[in-house]
C-alpha positions, 0 to 999 in steps of 0.5 A: 797376485802381481809381483814386484818383478812383474811390475818392474818388467812392465816398467822396463817396456815403458822406459825402453825408447826402442819399443813402439810408442803404442806398446809403451802406452799400453805398459803405462796404462797397465802400471796405472791399473796395477798401482803401488810404489813400484808402479809410481816409481817406474812412471816417475823415471820416464819423465826423462824421455824425449816424447812430449806425448808420453810425458804428458800421459805419464803425468795424467796417469799419476794424477788418476792413480791419486797416489801421494807418493807421486807428488814430489816428481809431479812438483819437480815436473811442474817446476822444470821450465825445460819440460814442454808446457803440455807436460807441465800443465798435466803435472799441475792438473795431476796435483789437483787430481791427487787432492792433497792441500799441501800443494796449494801454495805451489799451485798458487805460485804457478797460477802466475806462470808466464806459460798461459796453459800452465797458469790456467791449469794451476788456477783450476787445480787451486779451485778444485782443492778449495772446492774439496776443502769446502765440501769435505769430500770428492765429487760423485764418481764420474761415469767414466771412472776418471778424476776430473779437474772440476766437479760437474755443475748441478744444472741438468739443462743442456741449453743452459750448460752450453751457455755457461760452457761458451761464456768466455766471461765466466770463470774457467772453473765454472765453464769446466763444471758445465763441461763435465756436467754435459759429458755426464748427461750424454746424448747428441745434444750434449755432444754437439754443445761440447763440440762447439767448445772447440771454437773457444779462446783458450787452448787449454779449454779446447784441449780438455774439450777434445779429451771429454769428447774422446771419453764419450766416444760419440761419432756425432762429433767426428767432423769437429774433431777432424777439423781441429786435427786438420787445422795447421793453425790450431795448437798442437796440444789441441790437435793431439787430444783431438787425434786421440779422441778420434782413435777412441771413437773408432768410427771408420770415418776416422781411419783415413784422417789418422793415417794421414796425420801420422805423418804430420810435421808436429811430433806430438800430433804424429805420435798421437795419431800413432797411438790413436791408430792402436786404440782404433784397432783395439776398439774394433778388435777382439782384444780383452783389454787395452792395458795388456802389459801383463798378458804380454809378459806371459806371451 
């Protein structure tokens, strides 16, 4: 049984800005897996950090943990205009993932936020909570064990789902539903359909496409992810997600690109490549688990 002292020790690694960022990420994902009040508190305390990337992942993990104890800190992050848009967006998405309708009014308020990525995220979170209220239960479990910002569409035809995914006239929530249906179907055709979404108009949407392609870990989309990472005109929040996806895919063709962009002028891109290189090493190595914070305490 894991003790509170052990959880706190992993938390100290997360909070220690002198630690390498990959070690802090591994500590974060260890806390996510452990769960409980002390883990939530440790993660919440890290929102004062200077790394936009780390704070984005803090919010992501709190959403995936679905612990209502995280709601106050996520609301505070969403409301804090001093936080970077990518961090506020992830806080809004996490509030939708937790699934408590008590936050609906706040999410509706921030659906009009002047930062478009925050507004779109909160609109999606409102739709997710309304869908949950209508259906009375969570969507069927994701094959990737993730809590997604929209339930998958019921359609199973890849061509029809691709059409819905790329139709800019459709509501964003419906396009997200097509996205997650394609992810769940899997296969080369679904991967390539999703990769076409990297040309969509919404940076938030492209960011989510990168995340989904990273979950799928299919090398068929390496050229599209690489092109997005290399593009200096692409939003940093999209480039960051594409970098992490390349690290998760961990094909040898990804390595040179990640090493090159680990020196990018955008901090969030540099750091994403640093974390992605650690993931690449994990995926191609013999380590038992990525979230190894407890193992390191015993080393």
